[in-house]
C-alpha positions in Angstrom: 1.4 56.2 -67.3 4.3 53.9 -67.6 4.8 51.1 -64.8 4.9 47.5 -64.8 1.9 44.9 -63.6 1.3 44.8 -60.0 0.7 41.5 -58.8 -3.2 41.7 -59.6 -3.1 42.4 -63.2 0.1 40.0 -63.7 -1.6 37.2 -62.3 -4.6 37.8 -64.7 -2.4 38.6 -67.6 -0.5 34.8 -67.0 -3.8 33.2 -67.2 -3.4 34.0 -71.0 -5.1 35.4 -73.5 -8.2 36.0 -74.2 -8.9 36.8 -70.9 -11.6 39.4 -71.2 -14.3 41.1 -69.3 -17.7 41.9 -71.3 -21.2 44.0 -70.4 -24.0 44.4 -72.6 -26.8 47.0 -72.1 -30.0 46.3 -73.5 -31.3 50.1 -74.4 -34.8 51.4 -75.6 -34.4 53.2 -78.6 -31.0 54.7 -80.3 -28.1 56.7 -79.1 -26.0 59.0 -81.2 -22.7 57.9 -82.6 -21.2 61.3 -82.0 -22.0 61.2 -78.5 -20.7 58.0 -78.0 -17.4 58.5 -78.8 -17.4 61.7 -77.2 -18.2 60.0 -74.6 -16.0 57.3 -74.0 -13.2 59.8 -74.7 -14.0 61.4 -71.6 -14.1 58.0 -69.5 -10.9 57.2 -70.4 -10.1 60.7 -68.8 -12.0 59.8 -65.6 -10.2 56.2 -65.7 -7.1 56.2 -66.6 -6.7 52.5 -67.4 -9.0 52.8 -70.4 -6.0 54.5 -72.4 -3.3 51.8 -71.5 -1.9 49.6 -73.6 1.1 46.4 -72.7 4.4 46.8 -73.8 7.2 44.3 -73.0 11.2 45.2 -71.3 14.1 43.5 -72.2 13.5 40.8 -69.6 10.3 40.5 -71.4 8.3 41.8 -68.4 4.8 43.7 -69.2 4.4 46.8 -68.5 1.2 49.5 -69.0 2.0 52.6 -71.0 -0.4 55.4 -72.2 2.3 56.5 -74.9 0.5 56.7 -78.2 -2.6 55.2 -77.2 -5.2 56.7 -79.0 -9.5 56.6 -78.3 -11.7 53.5 -77.7 -12.4 51.8 -81.0 -16.3 51.4 -81.5 -18.2 49.4 -83.8 -21.3 50.4 -85.0 -24.0 47.7 -86.6 -27.6 47.5 -87.9 -29.4 46.1 -85.0 -31.7 43.2 -86.7 -32.4 40.8 -84.0 -32.3 39.9 -80.7 -29.8 37.4 -81.1 -27.2 39.2 -82.6 -26.1 41.0 -78.4 -25.7 37.7 -77.2 -23.7 35.9 -80.0 -21.1 39.0 -80.2 -21.2 39.2 -76.4 -19.1 35.8 -76.8 -17.4 36.8 -79.9 -16.0 39.6 -77.4 -14.9 37.6 -74.8 -13.3 34.9 -77.1 -11.1 37.7 -79.2 -7.8 38.6 -78.1 -6.7 41.5 -77.5 -4.2 43.1 -80.4 -1.1 44.0 -78.5 1.1 44.8 -81.3 -1.2 47.7 -82.3 0.6 50.7 -80.2 -2.4 52.9 -81.0 -4.9 50.4 -79.8 -6.4 50.3 -75.8 -7.1 47.4 -73.8 -10.8 48.1 -74.2 -13.2 48.0 -77.8 -17.3 49.0 -78.1 -20.0 47.4 -80.2 -23.3 49.1 -80.7 -25.9 47.3 -82.3 -28.2 50.4 -83.1 -31.9 50.6 -84.5 -34.7 53.2 -83.6 -36.3 50.8 -81.4 -33.9 48.4 -79.5 -30.2 48.6 -79.1 -27.3 47.0 -77.3 -24.0 48.4 -76.4 -21.4 45.9 -75.3 -18.2 47.4 -73.3 -15.5 44.8 -73.3 -12.1 44.7 -71.6 -9.2 42.9 -71.2 -9.5 41.5 -67.4 -6.0 42.7 -66.0 -8.0 46.4 -66.2 -11.2 45.1 -64.9 -13.6 43.3 -63.0 -17.2 43.0 -62.7 -17.3 46.4 -60.1 -15.4 48.6 -62.4 -18.0 47.5 -65.1 -20.9 48.5 -63.1 -18.8 52.4 -62.0 -17.7 52.3 -66.0 -21.6 52.2 -67.3 -22.8 54.6 -64.1 -20.2 57.1 -65.4 -21.4 56.4 -69.4 -24.7 57.2 -68.6 -23.6 60.5 -66.7 -21.4 62.0 -69.3 -23.9 60.6 -71.9 -26.9 62.5 -70.4 -25.0 65.3 -69.2 -22.3 66.2 -72.1 -20.9 69.2 -70.1 -20.7 67.3 -66.6 -16.7 68.2 -65.9 -14.9 65.5 -65.9 -12.8 65.1 -62.5 -10.2 61.8 -63.0 -9.8 58.8 -60.6 -5.8 59.0 -60.2 -4.0 55.8 -58.7 -0.5 55.8 -58.3 1.5 55.4 -61.5 4.6 54.2 -60.2 5.1 50.8 -59.8 3.9 50.6 -55.9 2.4 47.1 -54.8 -1.5 47.3 -54.4 -1.3 44.2 -51.6 -0.9 45.0 -48.3 2.3 44.6 -46.2 0.3 42.2 -43.9 -0.5 40.2 -47.0 3.2 40.3 -49.3 4.5 38.5 -45.9 2.5 35.4 -46.8 3.5 35.3 -50.3 6.8 33.0 -51.1 9.6 35.5 -52.3 11.3 32.4 -53.6 10.6 31.3 -57.3 11.9 27.8 -56.0 8.4 28.1 -54.0 6.4 27.9 -57.5 8.6 25.0 -58.9 7.9 22.7 -55.7 3.9 23.9 -55.9 4.3 22.7 -59.7 5.7 19.6 -58.8 3.2 18.6 -55.3 0.0 19.5 -57.8 1.2 17.3 -61.1 2.1 14.2 -58.4 -1.2 14.7 -56.5 -3.3 15.0 -60.0 -1.7 11.9 -61.0 -2.4 10.1 -57.8 -5.8 11.0 -57.5 -6.8 10.1 -61.0 -4.2 6.6 -61.5 -7.0 4.6 -60.8 -9.8 6.1 -62.9 -8.2 6.4 -66.5 -6.4 9.1 -67.9 -8.0 12.1 -68.5 -7.2 14.8 -71.0 -6.7 18.7 -69.7 -9.6 20.6 -70.1 -9.4 23.3 -72.3 -8.3 26.4 -71.5 -10.1 28.9 -73.2 -12.8 27.9 -75.0 -14.7 29.4 -78.2 -17.7 31.6 -78.9 -19.7 28.6 -80.0 -18.9 27.3 -77.2 -20.4 29.4 -74.9 -24.2 30.5 -74.4 -26.0 32.1 -71.8 -29.6 31.8 -69.8 -31.1 34.5 -67.8 -34.2 34.0 -65.2 -35.3 36.7 -62.5 -37.2 36.9 -59.0 -40.0 39.5 -59.5 -40.0 42.4 -56.8 -42.3 40.5 -54.2 -40.3 37.7 -54.3 -37.4 39.2 -54.1 -37.8 41.8 -51.0 -39.2 38.3 -49.1 -35.4 36.8 -50.0 -33.9 39.4 -48.4 -36.0 40.0 -45.7 -36.2 36.1 -44.7 -31.9 35.7 -45.3 -31.4 39.0 -43.2 -34.2 37.2 -40.5 -32.0 33.7 -40.7 -28.7 36.0 -40.1 -27.8 34.7 -43.2 -25.9 36.8 -46.4 -27.8 36.9 -49.4 -25.0 35.4 -51.4 -24.6 32.1 -48.8 -28.1 32.1 -49.6 -28.0 32.0 -53.4 -25.2 29.2 -53.0 -26.8 27.2 -51.0 -29.7 26.6 -53.5 -27.0 25.3 -55.8 -25.3 23.0 -53.0 -26.7 19.9 -54.0 -25.2 19.7 -57.1 -22.5 21.6 -57.0 -21.1 21.2 -53.4 -17.5 22.8 -55.1 -18.4 26.4 -55.5 -16.0 29.1 -56.3 -16.6 32.6 -55.1 -15.6 36.2 -56.4 -14.3 38.5 -53.9 -13.8 42.1 -53.9 -10.6 43.1 -53.0 -11.2 47.3 -52.9 -11.2 47.2 -49.2 -8.3 45.1 -48.5 -5.4 46.8 -50.6 -2.9 49.4 -49.3 -4.4 52.4 -51.4 -8.3 53.3 -51.6 -9.6 52.4 -54.8 -12.8 53.7 -54.4 -14.9 53.8 -57.5 -12.1 53.3 -60.0 -11.7 51.5 -63.1 -9.4 48.1 -62.4 -8.6 44.4 -61.8 -9.3 44.4 -57.8 -10.6 40.6 -57.6 -9.9 37.4 -56.7 -11.4 33.8 -56.3 -12.3 31.6 -53.5 -13.0 27.5 -53.7 -14.2 25.3 -51.5 -16.2 22.2 -50.4 -19.6 22.4 -48.6 -22.3 19.7 -49.5 -25.7 19.7 -48.7 -26.9 17.9 -45.5 -30.1 16.7 -46.7 -31.3 15.7 -42.8 -31.4 19.5 -42.6 -33.3 22.2 -44.0 -32.2 24.6 -46.2 -31.3 27.5 -43.5 -29.3 25.4 -41.4 -27.1 24.4 -44.7 -27.3 28.3 -45.2 -25.8 28.8 -42.2 -23.5 26.3 -41.8 -22.1 27.4 -45.3 -21.7 30.9 -44.2 -19.8 30.0 -41.5 -16.9 28.1 -44.0 -17.2 31.0 -46.2 -16.3 33.8 -43.8 -13.3 31.3 -42.8 -12.4 31.2 -46.6 -12.3 35.3 -46.6 -9.3 35.3 -44.4 -6.3 36.5 -46.5 -4.9 32.9 -46.5 -7.5 32.2 -48.4 -8.5 35.0 -50.5 -4.7 35.9 -51.6 -4.1 32.0 -52.1 -3.9 32.3 -55.9 -0.8 34.7 -55.8 1.0 32.7 -53.1 0.7 30.1 -55.9 1.6 32.6 -58.8 4.0 33.6 -57.9 5.4 36.9 -60.0 9.1 35.8 -60.3 7.6 33.0 -62.9 7.1 32.9 -66.3 3.9 33.3 -67.8 3.5 29.8 -69.4 4.9 28.2 -65.9 2.1 30.3 -63.9 -0.3 28.8 -66.6 0.2 25.0 -66.1 -0.2 25.8 -62.2 -3.0 27.9 -62.8 -4.5 24.8 -64.9 -3.7 22.2 -62.7 -4.9 24.1 -59.4 -8.5 24.1 -60.7 -8.7 20.8 -61.8 -8.0 19.9 -57.9 -9.6 22.1 -56.2 -13.3 21.9 -58.6 -12.9 18.2 -59.0 -12.9 19.2 -62.5 -16.3 20.4 -62.6 -15.3 24.2 -62.3 -18.6 26.2 -61.1 -19.0 30.2 -59.8 -21.7 32.0 -58.0 -20.5 35.9 -58.8 -22.4 38.2 -56.7 -22.6 41.7 -57.6 -24.9 42.6 -55.0 -27.4 45.1 -54.9 -27.4 47.6 -57.3 -30.4 49.8 -56.3 -28.4 53.2 -56.1 -26.4 51.9 -59.2 -30.0 51.9 -60.7 -31.0 55.2 -59.3 -27.9 56.6 -61.0 -28.9 55.2 -64.4 -32.1 56.2 -64.6 -31.5 59.6 -66.2 -34.4 61.2 -67.5 -32.4 62.7 -70.2 -30.7 59.5 -71.4 -32.7 56.4 -73.0 -33.7 53.9 -70.5 -31.9 50.4 -70.2 -33.9 47.7 -69.7 -31.5 45.4 -68.4 -27.6 44.4 -68.8 -25.2 41.1 -68.0 -22.2 40.0 -68.7 -19.5 37.5 -68.7 -15.5 36.6 -68.4 -14.0 34.6 -70.7 -14.8 31.1 -69.9 -11.4 28.6 -69.3 -11.3 25.5 -67.8 -15.5 24.7 -69.3 -16.3 27.1 -65.9 -20.0 27.5 -65.4 -21.1 30.9 -64.0 -23.8 32.6 -62.8 -24.0 36.0 -62.6 -26.6 37.4 -59.4 -27.5 41.0 -59.1 -30.2 43.0 -57.7 -31.4 45.7 -60.1 -34.7 47.9 -59.8 -35.4 45.8 -56.9 -35.8 42.5 -59.2 -32.7 39.7 -58.3 -31.2 38.7 -61.8 -29.3 35.4 -62.4 -27.5 35.2 -65.5 -26.0 31.3 -66.1 -23.2 31.8 -68.5 -22.0 28.0 -69.8 -20.3 26.0 -71.8 -22.0 23.8 -74.6 -19.9 20.9 -74.4 -21.1 20.0 -71.2 -24.5 21.3 -70.8 -27.3 21.6 -72.8 -30.4 24.6 -72.8 -33.0 22.2 -71.4 -29.7 21.0 -68.3 -29.6 24.6 -67.9 -32.8 26.1 -67.6 -34.0 22.3 -65.1 -30.7 23.7 -62.6 -32.4 27.2 -63.5 -35.7 26.5 -61.9 -34.6 24.1 -59.6 -32.4 26.4 -57.4 -35.3 29.2 -58.1 -37.5 26.5 -56.6 -35.4 25.9 -53.6 -35.3 29.8 -52.5 -39.1 30.1 -52.8 -40.0 26.8 -50.8 -37.4 27.9 -48.4 -39.9 31.7 -47.7 -42.9 29.2 -47.1 
């Protein structure tokens, strides 16, 4: 493979490094190191982006190439306690990939191994993956681990520099680099005016370190999950809208990740890659109305923001023709303004029941649970949500500079109580 970064990948790379996605699987028992290495080799053949690295041309434009790229590096560590995995997950999110080493791909794996329990961490540069890609990775990983003789069917994508965005979307993206500088000037003026009378505020740290990140997890049992799903359906409200409504009182500005797989020029299917975007909007909770009334209003605004002009807003602002350094400046100003310097995101992977059936393989050790995160920039507080084995899981990935564990527990319990009260 040899091609220039496409529009989606370029924007992700322009946000700076590190900008990683990592997932941790909690396993019952121990897996073979040799089988792990051979399985990862098969995954590189199935998902071509797992065997690529970044190079730069004479104009300092980034390209993806597979030339000379070796195997996904694996680090195996003796498991001693539960906290090792969490600490390593955050370390992986905060650690840049070595782009100077021509043999290293843009992914790495760490295994904390013991006969009773193990944790497997998969980390990849965000420009080649997203949340859904990681679920496809895990599904294929279990398939090849459980069935070593399973034939490998590569998921080939166009290897030439073909823009993944549709012609309709490309028409709304500015063609001139001048527009980027105009947007930047406007954002700076707006930002200065907004905080003129509130005192000077320093810009948030773009990437925070591993010691500044923590994870708290909670879940709904099967009965609660089923009641929540059925009630949302009865009220004609999406699960995502219902979830966001539970946080609206404290977080009227919520960022939502959007899966772009069905919006692109190519049929992406289950391929590994960066096929997501983010929308951010403000919707306050009306305390004079009930939970479901607020949820329906939130959903109406969510649908309005799912138009192409909103979903691809970041691509209209961060034009590919501009330099990385300049795009990062625009991104910082835009994020701080759009989120009112309080970035909060609900990332909903939805129902993973089909996925659970696939990975519950009798020939492979049981996966108790999994969760993941993305490199936190501008102190973003992220809630990762999905339904797995008929239970809804919420993982709170938060900056310790702004939140204590007690704060997060309170936020979690309040949101859960609101949902359960809405079911009565």
